[in-house]
DSSP file (Angstrom, degrees, kcal/mol; ACC not computed):
  #  RESIDUE AA STRUCTURE BP1 BP2  ACC     N-H-->O    O-->H-N    N-H-->O    O-->H-N    TCO  KAPPA ALPHA  PHI   PSI    X-CA   Y-CA   Z-CA
    1    1 A M              0   0    0      0, 0.0     2,-0.0     0, 0.0     0, 0.0   0.000 360.0 360.0 360.0 123.9  -43.1   -7.2 -138.1
    2    2 A P        -     0   0    0      0, 0.0     2,-0.1     0, 0.0     0, 0.0  -0.304 360.0-126.2 -68.3 145.2  -42.9   -3.6 -139.2
    3    3 A T     >  -     0   0    0      1,-0.1     4,-2.0    -2,-0.0     5,-0.2  -0.325  25.5-102.8 -83.2 170.6  -39.6   -2.0 -139.0
    4    4 A E  H  > S+     0   0    0      1,-0.2     4,-2.0     2,-0.2     5,-0.1   0.875 122.5  53.2 -62.0 -38.2  -38.8    1.2 -137.3
    5    5 A L  H  > S+     0   0    0      1,-0.2     4,-2.4     2,-0.2    -1,-0.2   0.885 106.7  52.1 -66.5 -39.3  -38.8    3.1 -140.6
    6    6 A E  H  > S+     0   0    0      2,-0.2     4,-2.9     1,-0.2    -1,-0.2   0.893 108.6  51.4 -64.2 -39.8  -42.2    1.7 -141.6
    7    7 A K  H  X S+     0   0    0     -4,-2.0     4,-3.0     2,-0.2     5,-0.2   0.923 110.3  48.6 -61.6 -44.2  -43.6    2.9 -138.2
    8    8 A I  H  X S+     0   0    0     -4,-2.0     4,-2.4     2,-0.2    -2,-0.2   0.918 113.0  47.3 -62.8 -43.3  -42.2    6.4 -138.8
    9    9 A V  H  X S+     0   0    0     -4,-2.4     4,-2.4     2,-0.2    -2,-0.2   0.915 113.5  48.0 -64.8 -43.6  -43.6    6.5 -142.4
   10   10 A N  H  X S+     0   0    0     -4,-2.9     4,-2.3     2,-0.2    -2,-0.2   0.920 112.9  48.0 -64.4 -43.7  -47.1    5.3 -141.2
   11   11 A D  H  X S+     0   0    0     -4,-3.0     4,-2.4     1,-0.2    -1,-0.2   0.907 111.6  51.0 -61.4 -40.3  -47.1    7.8 -138.3
   12   12 A H  H  X S+     0   0    0     -4,-2.4     4,-2.3    -5,-0.2    -2,-0.2   0.909 108.8  51.2 -63.3 -41.4  -46.1   10.5 -140.8
   13   13 A G  H  X S+     0   0    0     -4,-2.4     4,-2.1     2,-0.2    -2,-0.2   0.904 110.5  48.5 -62.9 -42.4  -48.9    9.5 -143.2
   14   14 A R  H  X S+     0   0    0     -4,-2.3     4,-2.6     2,-0.2    -1,-0.2   0.906 110.9  50.7 -64.4 -41.1  -51.5    9.7 -140.3
   15   15 A K  H  X S+     0   0    0     -4,-2.4     4,-2.6     1,-0.2    -2,-0.2   0.896 108.8  51.9 -64.2 -38.8  -50.1   13.1 -139.3
   16   16 A L  H  X S+     0   0    0     -4,-2.3     4,-2.6     2,-0.2    -1,-0.2   0.913 109.6  49.4 -63.1 -41.6  -50.4   14.3 -142.9
   17   17 A E  H  X S+     0   0    0     -4,-2.1     4,-2.5     2,-0.2    -2,-0.2   0.912 111.5  49.2 -62.5 -42.7  -54.1   13.1 -143.0
   18   18 A Q  H  X S+     0   0    0     -4,-2.6     4,-2.6     1,-0.2    -2,-0.2   0.907 111.7  48.9 -63.5 -40.8  -54.8   14.9 -139.8
   19   19 A H  H  X S+     0   0    0     -4,-2.6     4,-2.9     2,-0.2    -2,-0.2   0.906 110.2  51.1 -64.9 -40.8  -53.2   18.1 -141.2
   20   20 A D  H  X S+     0   0    0     -4,-2.6     4,-2.3     2,-0.2    -2,-0.2   0.925 111.9  47.1 -62.1 -43.7  -55.2   17.7 -144.4
   21   21 A K  H  X S+     0   0    0     -4,-2.5     4,-2.6     2,-0.2    -2,-0.2   0.919 113.4  48.5 -62.6 -43.3  -58.4   17.4 -142.3
   22   22 A E  H  X S+     0   0    0     -4,-2.6     4,-2.8     2,-0.2    -2,-0.2   0.907 111.3  49.7 -64.8 -41.8  -57.4   20.4 -140.1
   23   23 A L  H  X S+     0   0    0     -4,-2.9     4,-2.4     2,-0.2    -1,-0.2   0.901 111.5  49.4 -62.3 -40.3  -56.6   22.5 -143.2
   24   24 A S  H  X S+     0   0    0     -4,-2.3     4,-2.5     2,-0.2    -2,-0.2   0.919 111.9  48.1 -63.5 -44.2  -60.0   21.5 -144.7
   25   25 A R  H  X S+     0   0    0     -4,-2.6     4,-2.6     2,-0.2    -2,-0.2   0.916 113.2  47.6 -62.9 -43.9  -61.7   22.5 -141.5
   26   26 A L  H  X S+     0   0    0     -4,-2.8     4,-2.6     2,-0.2    -1,-0.2   0.868 110.5  52.4 -65.7 -36.5  -59.8   25.8 -141.3
   27   27 A S  H  X S+     0   0    0     -4,-2.4     4,-2.3     2,-0.2    -2,-0.2   0.927 111.1  46.6 -64.9 -43.9  -60.7   26.5 -145.0
   28   28 A D  H  X S+     0   0    0     -4,-2.5     4,-2.3     1,-0.2    -2,-0.2   0.916 113.1  49.6 -62.3 -42.6  -64.4   25.9 -144.3
   29   29 A L  H  X S+     0   0    0     -4,-2.6     4,-2.5     1,-0.2    -2,-0.2   0.903 109.9  51.3 -62.8 -41.2  -64.2   28.1 -141.2
   30   30 A S  H  X S+     0   0    0     -4,-2.6     4,-2.4     2,-0.2    -2,-0.2   0.899 110.0  49.3 -62.6 -42.1  -62.4   30.8 -143.2
   31   31 A L  H  X S+     0   0    0     -4,-2.3     4,-2.2     2,-0.2    -1,-0.2   0.904 111.6  48.8 -64.6 -40.5  -65.2   30.7 -145.9
   32   32 A E  H  X S+     0   0    0     -4,-2.3     4,-2.4     2,-0.2    -2,-0.2   0.904 111.4  49.5 -66.1 -40.8  -67.9   30.9 -143.2
   33   33 A M  H  X S+     0   0    0     -4,-2.5     4,-2.6     2,-0.2    -2,-0.2   0.904 110.3  50.7 -63.8 -40.6  -66.1   33.9 -141.6
   34   34 A Q  H  X S+     0   0    0     -4,-2.4     4,-2.6     2,-0.2    -2,-0.2   0.892 110.2  49.9 -63.8 -39.5  -65.8   35.6 -145.0
   35   35 A K  H  X S+     0   0    0     -4,-2.2     4,-2.6     2,-0.2    -2,-0.2   0.917 111.2  48.9 -64.3 -43.1  -69.5   35.1 -145.6
   36   36 A T  H  X S+     0   0    0     -4,-2.4     4,-2.5     2,-0.2    -2,-0.2   0.913 112.0  48.8 -62.7 -42.8  -70.4   36.5 -142.2
   37   37 A I  H  X S+     0   0    0     -4,-2.6     4,-2.7     2,-0.2    -2,-0.2   0.921 111.5  49.5 -63.0 -43.9  -68.1   39.5 -142.9
   38   38 A N  H  X S+     0   0    0     -4,-2.6     4,-2.2     2,-0.2    -2,-0.2   0.912 111.3  48.9 -62.1 -42.9  -69.7   40.1 -146.3
   39   39 A D  H  X S+     0   0    0     -4,-2.6     4,-2.2     1,-0.2    -1,-0.2   0.920 112.1  49.4 -62.6 -42.6  -73.2   39.9 -144.8
   40   40 A G  H  X S+     0   0    0     -4,-2.5     4,-2.4     1,-0.2    -2,-0.2   0.909 110.3  49.9 -62.9 -41.8  -72.2   42.4 -142.1
   41   41 A L  H  X S+     0   0    0     -4,-2.7     4,-2.6     2,-0.2    -1,-0.2   0.869 108.5  53.4 -65.2 -35.7  -70.7   44.8 -144.6
   42   42 A T  H  X S+     0   0    0     -4,-2.2     4,-2.3     2,-0.2    -1,-0.2   0.927 110.4  46.9 -63.6 -43.9  -73.9   44.6 -146.6
   43   43 A R  H  X S+     0   0    0     -4,-2.2     4,-2.6     2,-0.2    -2,-0.2   0.895 111.8  51.0 -64.8 -38.9  -75.9   45.5 -143.5
   44   44 A V  H  X S+     0   0    0     -4,-2.4     4,-2.9     2,-0.2    -2,-0.2   0.912 109.7  50.4 -64.3 -41.8  -73.5   48.3 -142.7
   45   45 A D  H  X S+     0   0    0     -4,-2.6     4,-2.4     2,-0.2    -2,-0.2   0.921 112.2  46.9 -61.7 -43.7  -73.9   49.6 -146.3
   46   46 A E  H  X S+     0   0    0     -4,-2.3     4,-2.4     2,-0.2    -2,-0.2   0.910 113.2  48.9 -64.5 -41.4  -77.7   49.5 -146.0
   47   47 A S  H  X S+     0   0    0     -4,-2.6     4,-2.8     2,-0.2    -2,-0.2   0.914 111.3  49.8 -63.8 -42.9  -77.6   51.2 -142.6
   48   48 A N  H  X S+     0   0    0     -4,-2.9     4,-2.6     2,-0.2    -2,-0.2   0.899 110.1  50.5 -63.0 -40.7  -75.2   53.9 -144.0
   49   49 A R  H  X S+     0   0    0     -4,-2.4     4,-2.3     2,-0.2    -1,-0.2   0.933 111.9  47.7 -62.4 -45.0  -77.5   54.5 -147.0
   50   50 A F  H  X S+     0   0    0     -4,-2.4     4,-2.5     1,-0.2    -2,-0.2   0.924 112.6  48.8 -60.9 -44.8  -80.5   54.9 -144.6
   51   51 A L  H  X S+     0   0    0     -4,-2.8     4,-2.9     1,-0.2    -1,-0.2   0.878 109.3  52.3 -65.3 -37.5  -78.6   57.2 -142.3
   52   52 A R  H  X S+     0   0    0     -4,-2.6     4,-2.4     2,-0.2    -1,-0.2   0.920 110.4  48.5 -63.1 -41.8  -77.4   59.4 -145.3
   53   53 A E  H  X S+     0   0    0     -4,-2.3     4,-2.3     2,-0.2    -2,-0.2   0.919 112.9  47.9 -63.2 -42.3  -81.1   59.7 -146.4
   54   54 A Q  H  X S+     0   0    0     -4,-2.5     4,-3.0     2,-0.2     5,-0.2   0.917 110.9  51.0 -63.7 -43.0  -82.1   60.6 -142.9
   55   55 A N  H  X S+     0   0    0     -4,-2.9     4,-2.9     1,-0.2     5,-0.2   0.905 110.1  49.8 -61.3 -41.5  -79.3   63.2 -142.6
   56   56 A T  H  X S+     0   0    0     -4,-2.4     4,-2.3     2,-0.2    -1,-0.2   0.918 112.8  47.2 -62.3 -43.5  -80.4   64.7 -146.0
   57   57 A S  H  X S+     0   0    0     -4,-2.3     4,-2.2     2,-0.2    -2,-0.2   0.922 114.2  46.3 -64.2 -44.8  -83.9   64.9 -144.7
   58   58 A I  H  X S+     0   0    0     -4,-3.0     4,-2.7     2,-0.2    -2,-0.2   0.919 111.9  51.0 -65.3 -43.7  -83.0   66.4 -141.4
   59   59 A L  H  X S+     0   0    0     -4,-2.9     4,-2.8     1,-0.2     5,-0.2   0.916 110.1  50.2 -60.4 -43.1  -80.6   68.9 -143.0
   60   60 A G  H  X S+     0   0    0     -4,-2.3     4,-2.4    -5,-0.2    -1,-0.2   0.914 111.6  48.1 -61.1 -42.4  -83.4   70.0 -145.4
   61   61 A A  H  X S+     0   0    0     -4,-2.2     4,-2.6     2,-0.2    -2,-0.2   0.908 112.6  48.4 -65.0 -41.4  -85.8   70.5 -142.5
   62   62 A V  H  X S+     0   0    0     -4,-2.7     4,-2.8     2,-0.2    -2,-0.2   0.928 112.8  47.4 -65.6 -44.7  -83.2   72.5 -140.5
   63   63 A L  H  X S+     0   0    0     -4,-2.8     4,-2.3     2,-0.2    -2,-0.2   0.909 113.4  48.6 -62.9 -40.8  -82.4   74.7 -143.4
   64   64 A N  H  X S+     0   0    0     -4,-2.4     4,-2.5    -5,-0.2    -2,-0.2   0.912 112.3  48.6 -64.2 -42.4  -86.1   75.2 -144.1
   65   65 A R  H  X S+     0   0    0     -4,-2.6     4,-2.7     2,-0.2    -2,-0.2   0.911 110.8  50.7 -64.6 -42.1  -86.7   76.0 -140.5
   66   66 A N  H  X S+     0   0    0     -4,-2.8     4,-2.6     2,-0.2    -1,-0.2   0.906 110.4  49.7 -62.1 -40.9  -83.8   78.5 -140.4
   67   67 A E  H  X S+     0   0    0     -4,-2.3     4,-2.3     2,-0.2    -2,-0.2   0.925 113.0  46.0 -63.9 -44.3  -85.2   80.2 -143.5
   68   68 A K  H  X S+     0   0    0     -4,-2.5     4,-2.7     2,-0.2    -2,-0.2   0.883 111.6  53.0 -65.6 -37.2  -88.6   80.5 -142.0
   69   69 A S  H  X S+     0   0    0     -4,-2.7     4,-2.8     2,-0.2    -2,-0.2   0.919 108.9  49.0 -63.7 -43.8  -87.1   81.7 -138.7
   70   70 A D  H  X S+     0   0    0     -4,-2.6     4,-2.2     2,-0.2    -2,-0.2   0.923 112.5  48.2 -61.2 -43.8  -85.2   84.4 -140.5
   71   71 A D  H  X S+     0   0    0     -4,-2.3     4,-2.4     1,-0.2    -2,-0.2   0.921 112.7  48.4 -61.6 -43.8  -88.4   85.5 -142.3
   72   72 A R  H  X S+     0   0    0     -4,-2.7     4,-2.6     1,-0.2    -2,-0.2   0.903 109.8  51.9 -64.9 -41.5  -90.3   85.5 -139.1
   73   73 A N  H  X S+     0   0    0     -4,-2.8     4,-2.2     2,-0.2    -1,-0.2   0.909 110.3  49.0 -61.7 -41.0  -87.6   87.5 -137.3
   74   74 A Y  H  X S+     0   0    0     -4,-2.2     4,-2.3     2,-0.2    -2,-0.2   0.927 111.2  49.5 -63.0 -44.8  -87.7   90.1 -140.2
   75   75 A E  H  X S+     0   0    0     -4,-2.4     4,-2.4     1,-0.2    -2,-0.2   0.897 110.6  50.4 -61.5 -40.0  -91.5   90.3 -139.9
   76   76 A M  H  X S+     0   0    0     -4,-2.6     4,-2.6     2,-0.2    -1,-0.2   0.893 109.4  50.6 -66.4 -39.4  -91.3   90.8 -136.1
   77   77 A K  H  X S+     0   0    0     -4,-2.2     4,-2.3     2,-0.2    -2,-0.2   0.920 112.0  47.3 -63.2 -43.0  -88.8   93.6 -136.5
   78   78 A M  H  X S+     0   0    0     -4,-2.3     4,-2.6     2,-0.2    -2,-0.2   0.901 112.1  50.0 -65.6 -40.5  -91.0   95.3 -139.1
   79   79 A L  H  X S+     0   0    0     -4,-2.4     4,-2.9     2,-0.2    -2,-0.2   0.909 109.5  51.7 -63.7 -41.8  -94.1   94.9 -136.8
   80   80 A D  H  X S+     0   0    0     -4,-2.6     4,-2.3     2,-0.2    -2,-0.2   0.921 111.1  47.5 -60.4 -43.8  -92.1   96.3 -133.9
   81   81 A K  H  X S+     0   0    0     -4,-2.3     4,-2.2     2,-0.2    -2,-0.2   0.924 113.1  48.1 -64.1 -43.8  -91.1   99.4 -135.9
   82   82 A N  H  X S+     0   0    0     -4,-2.6     4,-2.3     1,-0.2    -2,-0.2   0.918 112.8  48.3 -62.8 -42.8  -94.7   99.9 -137.1
   83   83 A N  H  X S+     0   0    0     -4,-2.9     4,-2.5     2,-0.2    -1,-0.2   0.871 108.3  55.0 -66.1 -35.9  -96.1   99.5 -133.6
   84   84 A M  H  X S+     0   0    0     -4,-2.3     4,-2.6     2,-0.2    -1,-0.2   0.932 110.4  45.3 -61.9 -45.5  -93.5  102.0 -132.3
   85   85 A W  H  X S+     0   0    0     -4,-2.2     4,-2.7     2,-0.2     5,-0.2   0.897 112.3  51.2 -66.8 -38.6  -94.6  104.6 -134.8
   86   86 A K  H  X S+     0   0    0     -4,-2.3     4,-2.6     1,-0.2    -1,-0.2   0.913 111.3  48.8 -61.3 -41.4  -98.2  104.0 -134.1
   87   87 A M  H  X S+     0   0    0     -4,-2.5     4,-2.9     2,-0.2     5,-0.2   0.912 111.0  49.7 -65.6 -42.2  -97.5  104.4 -130.4
   88   88 A I  H  X S+     0   0    0     -4,-2.6     4,-2.5     1,-0.2    -2,-0.2   0.937 114.7  43.6 -62.4 -46.2  -95.6  107.6 -131.0
   89   89 A F  H  X S+     0   0    0     -4,-2.7     4,-2.8     2,-0.2    -1,-0.2   0.882 113.8  51.9 -67.1 -36.8  -98.4  109.1 -133.1
   90   90 A G  H  X S+     0   0    0     -4,-2.6     4,-2.6    -5,-0.2    -2,-0.2   0.921 111.8  45.5 -64.2 -44.2 -101.0  107.8 -130.5
   91   91 A I  H  X S+     0   0    0     -4,-2.9     4,-2.9     2,-0.2     5,-0.2   0.919 114.3  49.5 -65.1 -42.6  -99.1  109.4 -127.6
   92   92 A G  H  X S+     0   0    0     -4,-2.5     4,-2.6    -5,-0.2    -2,-0.2   0.920 112.9  46.4 -61.4 -43.9  -98.7  112.6 -129.7
   93   93 A A  H  X S+     0   0    0     -4,-2.8     4,-2.6     2,-0.2    -2,-0.2   0.913 113.7  48.6 -66.2 -41.4 -102.4  112.7 -130.6
   94   94 A S  H  X S+     0   0    0     -4,-2.6     4,-2.7     2,-0.2    -2,-0.2   0.923 112.3  48.4 -64.0 -43.0 -103.4  112.0 -127.0
   95   95 A A  H  X S+     0   0    0     -4,-2.9     4,-2.7     1,-0.2    -2,-0.2   0.908 112.2  49.7 -63.1 -41.1 -101.1  114.7 -125.7
   96   96 A G  H  X S+     0   0    0     -4,-2.6     4,-2.6    -5,-0.2    -2,-0.2   0.905 111.2  48.8 -63.7 -40.9 -102.6  117.1 -128.3
   97   97 A A  H  X S+     0   0    0     -4,-2.6     4,-2.5     2,-0.2    -2,-0.2   0.925 112.5  47.4 -65.7 -43.7 -106.1  116.2 -127.3
   98   98 A V  H  X S+     0   0    0     -4,-2.7     4,-2.8     2,-0.2    -2,-0.2   0.921 112.9  49.9 -62.6 -42.5 -105.4  116.7 -123.6
   99   99 A F  H  X S+     0   0    0     -4,-2.7     4,-2.5     1,-0.2    -2,-0.2   0.910 111.2  48.9 -61.7 -42.6 -103.6  120.0 -124.4
  100  100 A A  H  X S+     0   0    0     -4,-2.6     4,-2.3     2,-0.2    -1,-0.2   0.900 112.0  48.5 -64.8 -40.2 -106.6  121.1 -126.5
  101  101 A I  H  X S+     0   0    0     -4,-2.5     4,-2.6     2,-0.2    -2,-0.2   0.920 111.0  50.5 -65.9 -42.9 -109.0  120.2 -123.7
  102  102 A V  H  X S+     0   0    0     -4,-2.8     4,-2.7     1,-0.2    -2,-0.2   0.916 110.8  49.4 -62.0 -42.4 -106.9  122.0 -121.1
  103  103 A L  H  X S+     0   0    0     -4,-2.5     4,-2.7     2,-0.2    -1,-0.2   0.904 111.3  49.3 -61.8 -41.0 -106.9  125.1 -123.3
  104  104 A E  H  X S+     0   0    0     -4,-2.3     4,-2.6     2,-0.2    -2,-0.2   0.896 111.8  48.7 -65.9 -38.2 -110.7  124.9 -123.7
  105  105 A I  H  X S+     0   0    0     -4,-2.6     4,-3.0     2,-0.2     5,-0.4   0.919 111.9  49.0 -65.7 -42.2 -111.1  124.6 -120.0
  106  106 A I  H  X S+     0   0    0     -4,-2.7     4,-2.8     1,-0.2     5,-0.3   0.910 113.2  47.5 -63.5 -41.3 -108.8  127.6 -119.4
  107  107 A K  H  X S+     0   0    0     -4,-2.7     4,-2.0     2,-0.2    -2,-0.2   0.912 113.2  48.8 -64.0 -42.4 -110.8  129.6 -122.0
  108  108 A Y  H  < S+     0   0    0     -4,-2.6     4,-0.4     1,-0.2    -2,-0.2   0.940 123.0  30.7 -65.7 -47.2 -114.0  128.5 -120.4
  109  109 A F  H  < S+     0   0    0     -4,-3.0     3,-0.3     1,-0.2    -2,-0.2   0.801 122.7  49.2 -83.7 -27.2 -113.0  129.4 -116.9
  110  110 A G  H  < S+     0   0    0     -4,-2.8    -3,-0.2    -5,-0.4    -2,-0.2   0.764 103.5  60.6 -81.4 -24.4 -110.6  132.2 -117.8
  111  111 A G     <        0   0    0     -4,-2.0    -1,-0.2    -5,-0.3    -2,-0.2   0.634 360.0 360.0 -78.8 -13.7 -113.1  134.0 -120.0
  112  112 A K              0   0    0     -4,-0.4    -1,-0.2    -3,-0.3    -2,-0.1   0.472 360.0 360.0 -83.4 360.0 -115.7  134.5 -117.3
């Protein structure tokens, strides 16, 4: 018949075995969690690389568009100035022609 001390030692031994199993299970769980974290970080790194490439591409397109927009705005300003001068000369020429016609009419009717 086991003594009280033997029971305590046997219970202690079983508890140690349970703790060892639990530590082993927690260690396996920790390794699996670390693997999952590493896989996630790898995906995040790949996603970040892709996004950086996209950002570079978008920035290049925006800068190119801004440059073309500036060029187009300059061309439009120059066209507006050219058209303004054409309009001024056209109005002046038309006014001169009307004035000349009016003078000819006055001469024609006034000379009689």
